C-alpha positions as CSV (number, residue, x, y, z in Angstrom):
1,X,18.7,22.7,13.6
2,X,17.5,19.6,15.6
3,X,18.4,18.8,19.1
4,X,19.3,15.2,19.3
5,X,19.3,14.8,23.0
6,X,16.4,12.5,23.9
7,X,14.0,13.5,26.7
8,X,14.2,10.3,28.8
9,X,11.5,10.6,31.4
10,X,12.8,9.3,34.7
11,X,10.9,9.2,37.9
12,X,12.3,12.5,38.9
13,X,11.2,14.1,35.7
14,X,7.8,12.6,35.9
15,X,7.4,14.1,39.4
16,X,7.8,17.6,37.8
17,X,4.7,17.2,35.7
18,X,1.3,18.4,36.9
19,X,-0.3,15.9,39.2
20,X,-2.6,13.6,37.2
21,X,-6.1,13.9,38.7
22,X,-8.5,11.0,38.6
23,X,-10.6,11.1,35.4
24,X,-14.3,11.1,35.8
25,X,-15.9,7.7,35.9
26,X,-18.4,8.6,33.2
27,X,-17.1,11.1,30.6
28,X,-19.1,14.3,30.6
29,X,-18.6,16.4,27.4
30,X,-18.5,20.2,27.0
31,X,-20.1,21.4,23.7
32,X,-18.1,23.7,21.5
33,X,-20.6,26.5,22.1
34,X,-19.6,26.7,25.8
35,X,-15.9,27.1,25.1
36,X,-14.7,30.6,25.7
37,X,-11.3,32.3,25.2
38,X,-9.3,32.4,28.5
39,X,-10.7,29.1,29.8
40,X,-8.1,26.9,31.3
41,X,-8.0,23.1,31.6
42,X,-5.8,20.1,31.5
43,X,-4.7,17.7,28.8
44,X,-3.5,14.1,29.3
45,X,-0.8,12.3,27.4
46,X,2.1,9.9,27.9
47,X,5.6,11.3,27.7
48,X,7.3,8.2,29.1
49,X,6.4,4.5,29.0
50,X,2.7,4.2,29.8
51,X,2.7,6.9,32.5
52,X,-0.1,9.4,31.8
53,X,0.7,12.9,32.8
54,X,-1.2,16.2,32.7
55,X,-0.3,19.5,30.9
56,X,-2.0,22.8,31.1
57,X,-4.3,24.1,28.3
58,X,-5.3,27.7,27.9
59,X,-8.0,28.5,25.3
60,X,-7.1,31.3,22.9
61,X,-10.1,31.1,20.6
62,X,-12.3,29.1,18.3
63,X,-11.9,28.8,14.5
64,X,-15.1,28.0,12.6
65,X,-14.5,26.9,9.1
66,X,-17.5,28.1,7.1
67,X,-16.4,26.0,4.0
68,X,-17.0,22.7,5.9
69,X,-20.2,21.5,7.7
70,X,-19.7,21.6,11.5
71,X,-15.9,21.8,11.3
72,X,-14.6,23.8,14.2
73,X,-11.2,23.9,15.9
74,X,-10.3,25.2,19.4
75,X,-7.0,27.0,19.4
76,X,-5.0,26.7,22.7
77,X,-1.6,27.2,24.3
78,X,-0.1,24.1,25.9
79,X,2.2,24.3,29.0
80,X,3.8,21.9,31.4
81,X,6.2,18.9,31.4
82,X,8.6,18.9,28.5
83,X,6.4,21.1,26.2
84,X,8.4,24.3,26.8
85,X,11.3,22.5,25.2
86,X,9.6,20.2,22.7
87,X,6.6,22.2,21.6
88,X,3.7,20.2,20.3
89,X,4.9,16.6,19.9
90,X,4.2,14.2,17.1
91,X,2.3,11.3,18.7
92,X,0.2,13.7,20.9
93,X,-2.7,13.5,18.4
94,X,-5.8,12.5,20.3
95,X,-4.5,13.7,23.8
96,X,-7.8,14.5,25.6
97,X,-8.4,18.0,27.0
98,X,-10.7,18.6,29.9
99,X,-12.2,21.9,31.2
100,X,-13.9,21.7,34.6
101,X,-13.7,17.9,34.4
102,X,-15.6,17.9,31.1
103,X,-14.1,16.5,27.9
104,X,-13.7,19.2,25.3
105,X,-11.8,17.4,22.6
106,X,-8.4,16.1,21.4
107,X,-5.1,17.8,20.6
108,X,-4.8,17.2,16.9
109,X,-3.4,20.2,14.9
110,X,-0.1,22.1,15.1
111,X,1.4,25.2,13.4
112,X,4.0,23.1,11.6
113,X,7.7,23.3,11.9
114,X,9.7,25.9,14.0
115,X,6.9,27.3,16.1
116,X,7.9,29.8,18.9
117,X,5.5,28.3,21.4
118,X,3.3,25.2,21.7
119,X,0.1,26.3,20.0
120,X,-2.3,23.5,19.2
121,X,-5.6,22.9,17.5
122,X,-8.2,20.8,19.5
123,X,-10.8,18.9,17.6
124,X,-14.2,19.1,19.5
125,X,-15.2,15.8,21.0
126,X,-18.8,16.0,19.6
127,X,-17.4,16.2,16.1
128,X,-15.2,13.1,16.8
129,X,-18.2,11.1,17.9
130,X,-20.6,12.3,15.2
131,X,-18.3,11.5,12.3
132,X,-17.5,8.0,13.5
133,X,-21.1,7.0,13.8
134,X,-21.5,6.2,10.1
135,X,-22.0,2.9,8.4
136,X,-19.4,0.1,8.9
137,X,-19.6,-0.8,5.3
138,X,-17.0,0.8,3.1
139,X,-18.5,3.1,0.6
140,X,-17.8,2.7,-3.1
141,X,-15.4,5.5,-4.0
142,X,-12.4,5.9,-6.2
143,X,-9.5,4.0,-4.5
144,X,-5.8,4.8,-4.9
145,X,-3.9,1.9,-6.4
146,X,-0.2,1.1,-6.7
147,X,1.4,2.2,-9.9
148,X,4.0,-0.1,-11.3
149,X,6.9,-0.1,-11.6
150,X,7.3,1.7,-8.3
151,X,9.5,4.8,-8.1
152,X,10.1,7.1,-5.2
153,X,8.3,9.9,-7.0
154,X,5.1,8.0,-8.0
155,X,4.9,6.3,-4.7
156,X,5.2,9.6,-2.8
157,X,2.4,11.1,-5.0
158,X,0.1,8.1,-4.6
159,X,0.5,7.8,-0.8
160,X,0.1,11.6,-0.4
161,X,-3.1,11.6,-2.4
162,X,-4.5,8.5,-0.8
163,X,-3.9,9.5,2.8
164,X,-4.8,13.2,2.4
165,X,-3.9,13.8,6.1
166,X,-1.8,17.0,5.5
167,X,-4.6,19.3,4.4
168,X,-4.8,22.5,6.5
169,X,-7.9,23.3,8.6
170,X,-8.8,26.0,6.0
171,X,-7.8,26.5,2.4
172,X,-8.1,30.3,2.4
173,X,-8.0,32.8,5.3
174,X,-11.4,34.1,4.3
175,X,-13.0,30.7,5.0
176,X,-12.4,31.1,8.7
177,X,-14.8,32.7,11.2
178,X,-13.1,33.4,14.5
179,X,-14.3,33.6,18.1
180,X,-11.9,35.3,20.5
181,X,-9.2,36.0,17.9
182,X,-8.6,38.8,15.5
183,X,-10.1,37.9,12.1
184,X,-6.8,38.4,10.2
185,X,-4.7,36.4,12.6
186,X,-7.3,33.7,12.8
187,X,-7.5,33.4,9.0
188,X,-3.8,33.0,8.7
189,X,-3.7,30.5,11.5
190,X,-6.4,28.5,9.9
191,X,-4.3,28.0,6.8
192,X,-1.2,27.1,8.8
193,X,-2.8,24.6,11.2
194,X,-2.3,21.1,10.0
195,X,-2.9,17.6,11.5
196,X,0.0,16.7,13.8
197,X,2.2,14.2,11.9
198,X,1.7,10.6,13.0
199,X,4.9,8.8,14.1
200,X,5.3,5.7,11.8
201,X,7.2,2.8,13.3
202,X,9.1,0.9,10.6
203,X,10.9,-2.2,12.0
204,X,12.8,-5.0,10.3
205,X,13.3,-3.3,6.9
206,X,16.5,-3.0,5.0
207,X,17.7,0.7,4.9
208,X,16.9,1.1,1.2
209,X,13.3,-0.2,1.6
210,X,12.8,1.7,4.9
211,X,13.9,4.9,3.1
212,X,11.5,4.2,0.2
213,X,8.5,3.9,2.6
214,X,9.6,6.7,4.9
215,X,10.1,9.1,1.9
216,X,6.6,8.4,0.6
217,X,4.8,8.4,3.9
218,X,6.5,11.6,5.2
219,X,4.7,13.5,2.5
220,X,1.3,12.2,3.7
221,X,1.3,13.3,7.3
222,X,3.6,10.7,8.8
223,X,7.0,10.8,10.4
224,X,9.1,7.7,10.2
225,X,10.8,6.9,13.6
226,X,12.9,4.3,15.2
227,X,10.9,2.1,17.5
228,X,9.8,-1.5,17.0
229,X,7.8,-3.7,19.3
230,X,7.7,-4.5,23.0
231,X,6.6,-7.9,24.1
232,X,5.0,-6.9,27.4
233,X,4.7,-3.8,29.7
234,X,3.6,-3.6,33.3
235,X,0.3,-2.0,32.2
236,X,-0.6,-4.5,29.5
237,X,-3.5,-5.9,31.5
238,X,-4.8,-2.5,32.7
239,X,-7.9,-1.0,31.1
240,X,-7.2,1.4,28.2
241,X,-7.5,5.0,29.5
242,X,-7.8,8.4,27.8
243,X,-4.3,9.7,27.2
244,X,-2.8,6.3,26.7
245,X,-0.6,5.8,23.6
246,X,-2.3,3.8,20.8
247,X,-1.0,2.0,17.7
248,X,-2.7,1.4,14.3
249,X,-1.0,-1.6,12.7
250,X,-0.2,-2.0,9.0
251,X,2.2,-5.0,9.1
252,X,2.8,-7.6,11.8
253,X,5.3,-10.4,12.0
254,X,8.9,-10.5,10.9
255,X,8.3,-7.0,9.5
256,X,6.3,-4.4,11.4
257,X,4.8,-1.1,10.6
258,X,2.4,1.0,12.7
259,X,1.3,4.5,13.3
260,X,1.0,5.8,16.8
261,X,-1.2,8.4,18.5
262,X,-3.2,8.9,21.7
263,X,-6.6,7.7,23.1
264,X,-9.1,10.5,23.5
265,X,-12.1,8.7,25.0
266,X,-13.0,5.2,26.1
267,X,-16.8,4.5,26.3
268,X,-17.3,0.9,27.2
269,X,-15.6,-1.1,24.4
270,X,-15.6,2.0,22.1
271,X,-12.3,3.9,21.6
272,X,-11.9,7.4,20.1
273,X,-8.4,8.6,19.1
274,X,-6.2,10.9,17.1
275,X,-8.7,13.8,16.4
276,X,-7.7,13.7,12.7
277,X,-7.6,11.0,10.1
278,X,-5.0,8.2,9.9
279,X,-5.8,7.1,6.3
280,X,-9.2,8.8,5.9
281,X,-10.5,5.7,4.3
282,X,-13.9,5.7,6.1
283,X,-14.9,2.3,7.4
284,X,-11.7,0.4,8.1
285,X,-10.2,-2.9,9.4
286,X,-6.9,-2.1,11.1
287,X,-5.4,-3.7,14.2
288,X,-5.7,-1.5,17.3
289,X,-2.6,-2.0,19.4
290,X,-1.1,-1.1,22.7
291,X,1.8,1.3,22.5
292,X,4.7,2.3,24.7
293,X,6.7,5.6,24.7
294,X,10.4,5.0,25.0
295,X,11.4,8.7,25.0
296,X,10.9,12.0,23.4
297,X,13.1,13.5,20.6
298,X,13.1,17.2,21.1
299,X,13.7,19.3,18.0
300,X,13.5,23.0,17.0
301,X,11.7,21.8,13.8
302,X,9.1,19.5,15.4
303,X,9.5,17.0,18.2
304,X,8.4,13.4,18.3
305,X,7.6,10.5,20.6
306,X,9.8,7.5,20.1
307,X,7.3,4.7,20.6
308,X,6.8,1.0,20.1
309,X,3.7,-1.2,19.7
310,X,2.8,-4.5,21.4
311,X,-0.3,-6.7,21.4
312,X,-3.5,-6.2,19.4
313,X,-6.4,-5.1,21.7
314,X,-9.1,-4.5,19.1
315,X,-10.1,-3.3,15.7
316,X,-10.0,0.2,14.2
317,X,-13.4,0.3,12.4
318,X,-13.7,4.0,11.4
319,X,-11.1,6.3,10.0
320,X,-12.6,9.7,9.4
321,X,-11.8,13.4,9.0
322,X,-12.0,14.2,12.7
323,X,-11.2,10.9,14.5
324,X,-10.1,7.3,14.4
325,X,-12.6,5.0,16.1
326,X,-12.3,1.3,17.1
327,X,-13.7,-1.4,19.4
328,X,-11.8,-3.4,22.0
329,X,-11.7,-7.1,21.5
330,X,-10.5,-9.3,18.7
331,X,-8.3,-7.8,16.0
332,X,-9.2,-7.9,12.3
333,X,-8.4,-10.5,9.8
334,X,-5.1,-9.8,8.1
335,X,-3.5,-11.3,4.9
336,X,-0.7,-13.7,5.7
337,X,2.4,-13.6,3.4
338,X,4.9,-16.4,3.7
339,X,8.2,-16.3,1.8
340,X,10.7,-19.2,1.6
341,X,14.1,-18.2,0.2
342,X,16.5,-21.0,-0.9
343,X,20.0,-20.6,-2.2
344,X,20.9,-22.9,-5.0
345,X,24.1,-24.8,-4.2
346,X,24.0,-23.9,-0.5
347,X,22.4,-25.7,2.4
348,X,20.5,-22.7,3.5
349,X,16.8,-21.9,3.6
350,X,15.3,-18.7,5.1
351,X,11.6,-18.3,6.0
352,X,9.8,-15.0,6.4
353,X,6.3,-14.6,7.6
354,X,4.2,-11.4,8.1
355,X,0.7,-10.2,7.8
356,X,-0.6,-7.0,6.0
357,X,-3.9,-5.1,6.2
358,X,-6.5,-5.6,3.5
359,X,-6.6,-2.5,1.4
360,X,-6.5,-1.7,-2.4
361,X,-3.3,0.4,-1.9
362,X,-1.7,-0.9,1.2
363,X,-1.9,-4.6,0.5
364,X,0.1,-4.6,-2.7
365,X,2.4,-1.8,-1.5
366,X,3.3,-3.7,1.7
367,X,3.6,-7.0,-0.1
368,X,5.9,-5.3,-2.6
369,X,8.0,-3.8,0.3
370,X,8.1,-7.1,2.1
371,X,9.3,-9.0,-1.0
372,X,11.8,-6.2,-1.9
373,X,13.1,-6.4,1.7
374,X,13.6,-10.1,1.4
375,X,15.6,-9.8,-1.9
376,X,17.7,-6.9,-0.7
377,X,18.7,-8.6,2.6
378,X,19.6,-11.8,0.7
379,X,21.4,-10.0,-2.1
380,X,23.5,-8.1,0.5
381,X,24.6,-11.4,2.0
382,X,25.1,-13.6,-1.1
383,X,25.1,-11.3,-4.1
384,X,22.6,-13.4,-6.0
385,X,21.6,-12.1,-9.5
386,X,18.9,-14.6,-10.6
387,X,15.7,-15.4,-8.8
388,X,13.1,-18.1,-9.6
389,X,9.8,-17.2,-8.1
390,X,6.9,-19.6,-7.6
391,X,3.8,-19.4,-5.5
392,X,0.1,-18.9,-5.0
393,X,-2.3,-16.2,-3.9
394,X,-5.5,-17.8,-2.7
395,X,-8.6,-15.8,-3.5
396,X,-11.8,-16.6,-1.5
397,X,-14.5,-18.1,-3.7
398,X,-12.3,-17.7,-6.9
399,X,-9.5,-19.4,-8.7
400,X,-6.0,-19.0,-7.2
401,X,-3.5,-16.7,-8.7
402,X,-0.3,-18.7,-9.7
403,X,3.1,-17.1,-9.7
404,X,5.9,-18.8,-11.7
405,X,8.7,-16.8,-13.4
406,X,12.4,-16.0,-13.5
407,X,14.1,-12.7,-12.9
408,X,17.8,-11.7,-13.4
409,X,20.1,-8.8,-13.6
410,X,20.6,-5.8,-11.4
411,X,16.9,-5.0,-11.4
412,X,15.8,-8.5,-10.5
413,X,14.6,-7.7,-7.0
414,X,12.4,-4.8,-8.3
415,X,10.9,-6.7,-11.2
416,X,10.2,-9.8,-9.1
417,X,8.5,-7.8,-6.4
418,X,6.5,-6.0,-9.1
419,X,5.4,-9.3,-10.6
420,X,3.7,-10.2,-7.3
421,X,2.4,-6.8,-6.4
422,X,0.9,-6.2,-9.9
423,X,-1.8,-9.0,-9.7
424,X,-2.7,-8.0,-6.2
425,X,-3.2,-4.4,-7.3
426,X,-5.4,-5.5,-10.2
427,X,-7.6,-7.6,-8.0
428,X,-8.0,-5.2,-5.1
429,X,-8.8,-2.2,-7.3
430,X,-11.2,-4.0,-9.6
431,X,-14.6,-2.5,-10.4
432,X,-16.6,-5.8,-10.3
433,X,-16.7,-6.9,-6.7
434,X,-14.7,-6.8,-3.5
435,X,-12.3,-9.7,-3.4
436,X,-10.8,-11.3,-0.3
437,X,-7.2,-12.5,-0.5
438,X,-6.8,-15.3,2.0
439,X,-3.0,-15.7,1.9
440,X,0.0,-15.5,-0.3
441,X,2.7,-18.2,-0.4
442,X,6.0,-17.7,-2.3
443,X,9.0,-19.9,-2.8
444,X,12.1,-18.1,-4.2
445,X,15.3,-19.9,-5.4
446,X,18.4,-17.7,-5.8
447,X,21.2,-18.5,-8.2
448,X,24.5,-16.6,-8.0
449,X,24.9,-16.0,-11.7
450,X,23.0,-14.5,-14.6
451,X,20.7,-17.2,-16.0
452,X,19.9,-15.8,-19.4
453,X,19.6,-16.8,-23.0
454,X,19.2,-14.8,-26.3
455,X,17.2,-16.1,-29.3
456,X,19.5,-16.1,-32.4
457,X,17.7,-17.8,-35.3
458,X,14.8,-20.0,-36.4
459,X,14.1,-22.1,-39.5
460,X,12.1,-25.1,-40.8
461,X,13.8,-28.0,-42.5
462,X,10.8,-28.8,-44.7
463,X,11.4,-27.1,-48.1
464,X,7.7,-27.4,-49.2
465,X,5.4,-27.3,-46.1
466,X,1.9,-28.6,-46.8
467,X,-1.4,-27.8,-45.2
468,X,-2.7,-30.5,-42.7
469,X,0.8,-31.6,-41.8
470,X,3.3,-31.0,-39.0
471,X,6.7,-29.4,-39.7
472,X,9.7,-29.2,-37.4
473,X,10.6,-25.7,-36.3
474,X,14.2,-25.3,-35.2
475,X,15.0,-22.7,-32.6
476,X,18.5,-21.7,-31.5
477,X,19.3,-19.6,-28.4
478,X,22.7,-18.8,-26.8
479,X,23.4,-18.5,-23.1
480,X,25.4,-15.5,-21.7
481,X,28.4,-17.9,-21.5
482,X,28.2,-18.7,-25.2
483,X,26.6,-22.2,-25.0
484,X,24.2,-23.0,-27.8
485,X,20.7,-24.3,-27.0
486,X,18.7,-26.0,-29.7
487,X,15.0,-26.7,-29.4
488,X,12.6,-28.3,-31.9
489,X,8.8,-27.6,-31.9
490,X,6.4,-29.5,-34.2
491,X,4.2,-26.8,-35.8
492,X,0.8,-28.2,-36.9
493,X,-0.5,-26.5,-40.0
494,X,-4.3,-26.6,-40.3
495,X,-5.8,-28.2,-43.4
496,X,-7.4,-24.9,-44.5
497,X,-4.2,-22.8,-44.1
498,X,-2.8,-22.4,-47.6
499,X,-0.6,-19.7,-49.0
500,X,1.6,-17.2,-47.2
501,X,1.9,-17.7,-43.4
502,X,4.3,-16.4,-40.8
503,X,5.9,-18.1,-37.8
504,X,6.7,-15.8,-34.9
505,X,9.0,-16.8,-32.1
506,X,9.3,-14.2,-29.3
507,X,10.0,-13.6,-25.7
508,X,7.0,-12.7,-23.5
509,X,7.8,-8.9,-23.2
510,X,8.1,-8.3,-26.9
511,X,5.0,-10.4,-27.7
512,X,3.0,-8.5,-25.2
513,X,4.1,-5.2,-26.7
514,X,3.2,-6.5,-30.2
515,X,-0.3,-7.5,-29.1
516,X,-0.9,-4.1,-27.6
517,X,0.5,-2.0,-30.5
518,X,0.2,-4.0,-33.7
519,X,-2.8,-6.1,-33.1
520,X,-4.6,-3.5,-30.9
521,X,-5.4,-6.4,-28.6
522,X,-7.6,-5.0,-25.8
523,X,-8.7,-8.0,-23.7
524,X,-10.6,-6.0,-21.1
525,X,-11.8,-8.4,-18.4
526,X,-15.5,-8.4,-17.8
527,X,-15.5,-10.4,-14.6
528,X,-13.2,-11.4,-11.7
529,X,-12.7,-14.8,-13.3
530,X,-11.7,-13.3,-16.6
531,X,-9.3,-11.1,-14.8
532,X,-7.8,-14.0,-12.9
533,X,-7.5,-16.0,-16.1
534,X,-5.7,-13.1,-17.8
535,X,-3.3,-12.8,-14.8
536,X,-2.6,-16.5,-14.8
537,X,-1.9,-16.6,-18.6
538,X,0.3,-13.5,-18.6
539,X,3.5,-13.8,-20.6
540,X,6.5,-15.1,-18.6
541,X,10.2,-14.3,-18.8
542,X,11.2,-18.0,-18.9
543,X,9.2,-18.9,-22.0
544,X,9.6,-18.7,-25.8
545,X,6.2,-18.2,-27.5
546,X,5.5,-19.5,-31.0
547,X,2.6,-18.3,-33.1
548,X,1.5,-19.4,-36.6
549,X,-0.1,-16.4,-38.2
550,X,-2.4,-16.1,-41.1
551,X,-3.9,-13.2,-43.1
552,X,-7.5,-14.0,-42.3
553,X,-9.0,-11.5,-39.9
554,X,-10.3,-12.0,-36.5
555,X,-11.6,-10.0,-33.5
556,X,-11.7,-9.6,-29.8
557,X,-15.3,-9.9,-28.7
558,X,-16.3,-9.3,-25.0
559,X,-12.8,-10.0,-23.9
560,X,-12.4,-13.2,-25.9
561,X,-10.0,-13.6,-28.9
562,X,-11.6,-15.1,-32.0
563,X,-9.3,-16.0,-34.9
564,X,-10.0,-16.7,-38.6
565,X,-13.6,-15.4,-38.7
566,X,-15.5,-15.6,-42.0
567,X,-16.4,-12.2,-43.5
568,X,-20.1,-12.8,-42.8
569,X,-19.5,-13.3,-39.1
570,X,-17.2,-10.2,-39.0
571,X,-20.0,-8.2,-40.6
572,X,-22.4,-9.2,-37.8
573,X,-20.0,-8.4,-35.1
574,X,-19.1,-5.1,-36.7
575,X,-22.7,-4.0,-36.2
576,X,-22.3,-4.4,-32.4
577,X,-19.2,-2.2,-32.4
578,X,-21.0,0.7,-30.8
579,X,-21.3,-1.4,-27.6
580,X,-17.6,-1.3,-27.2
581,X,-17.3,-5.1,-27.2
582,X,-15.7,-5.6,-30.6
583,X,-12.1,-4.9,-31.6
584,X,-11.0,-6.1,-35.1
585,X,-7.7,-8.0,-35.7
586,X,-6.0,-7.7,-39.0
587,X,-4.1,-11.0,-38.6
588,X,-5.2,-14.4,-37.3
589,X,-3.4,-16.6,-34.9
590,X,-4.0,-20.1,-36.2
591,X,-1.7,-22.0,-33.9
592,X,0.2,-21.3,-30.6
593,X,2.9,-23.2,-28.8
594,X,5.4,-22.3,-26.0
595,X,8.7,-23.6,-24.8
596,X,9.4,-23.5,-21.0
597,X,13.0,-22.9,-20.1
598,X,15.1,-22.5,-16.9
599,X,16.4,-19.1,-18.1
600,X,15.4,-15.6,-18.7
601,X,15.1,-15.6,-22.5
602,X,15.0,-12.6,-24.8
603,X,14.6,-12.0,-28.5
604,X,12.1,-12.2,-31.4
605,X,12.3,-13.7,-34.9
606,X,9.7,-13.8,-37.7
607,X,9.8,-16.4,-40.4
608,X,7.6,-16.3,-43.6
609,X,6.6,-19.6,-45.3
610,X,4.5,-20.6,-48.3
611,X,2.2,-23.5,-47.5
612,X,0.9,-25.7,-50.4
613,X,-2.3,-27.6,-50.4
614,X,-2.0,-31.0,-48.7
């Protein structure tokens, strides 16, 4: 059962904490080999606002994980301030611990929910410094990517696997060597100790979207909390100190999302924090932000700091297994997303602007969440059921991605957000090169009625079509209100196309499925430009696609579709089949057209014609 009374730290309460001693001017460190059970020291953290306060630390022992290189953990009991009531607090990650004025490490692990007393794991400071001294270039490694369409289950799994911040100190009791603790108890403790959950401030989101994000991130070592931003605090201009709260930004602007922890050590412009990973991505580019603690939320399960973030004070450059590391100064480049939402028939236009971090998983996920939030907030107000989405994603040194489609029905917000997140996912998780998305601009027009049409029939009025001539193709569709729409397309029949041909008229979804299943069309991109071309030519909901099909075979060669190939050419290409660049096609597309509409169209019709010689 949780206690919902907030621990609001007044001046009287602060006076009850241990007196905060002056920290040494130059940080002297204590190696793990000098730490002994029974040693006492002090930890520093913020329980209220930006007021640093001390708490007592008593060393119980040291856990040495023989399964990992140089991975040790100091186990200690914490006392003082509100800790008797709260236990170890989410948001304390990184709180520095000193013994004899020497920095030992950072409070970083806890025994999970419902502990009887505040027992914490302390990451040695030398491990924090060593692991963050690697290359600033992001290593090539498998990256998690957003799976579409997004569901709570798939999103939870992807985020949990990507962040990997909930793994215990030891996988098995036998992996732990102990100093100062009984072997059996130490082994059990090693499997129970997990990184302290990181409070995740989610601000500006609709409840449904906030719940989606909170549900996924809560399984990955985060705890969604109320919070927000603060414009200024009285300590904004003060130097950053060990024990100060610290934010790691993910979204900034009209929407905000940030994780919070505590500073462990400041060495010039270098900042070490958390004592465990945030995202565990290695080299990183996240905004480092000032934070402010509003209050504490005590709980028998696990307590948390209710915090807020303010201005950017630097860049998080390393996110490793034992620490988060950054430099004071300018923040990193973010990806701006600008959304204009206009209501058809109303004199109303809303504009939303926010920035997201650049990351193969987080960029499309946060863009998806931002768009979904826009749709949900708008639908709640006006009940719109159709959205026309247009826009551009600018890619540095490459062709822009163009967005232009229509979405309708109860799932319109989800499918529209997916249509934007999908291309971003493909680009950021590609295997060719690292791409830089400069910005995304979207314009959305909402219509408060279903804007749909269904294809009913097709025919040609020429009784004896001849090769080398054009024949009018009639297409009839019907709107959801019953109105008939008639379109005419002139189909050009090539001079060599004689005999039995087929005319296919289809919506984009069914045509795409046909290409994948019947034609075995596998247009695997072999460069970024090919990928962008495929994204820009993807089938749309507001189009009817017309194809003139012949029986002469073709092939997909190195990602390019070649139709109506002579048998001799096919034989040569067949010889290169072992290279994986040749996919045969049993039918040939000898002509293609499309009709652009202002509706979401659906349906498919196939017409067979016999073409005579011209």
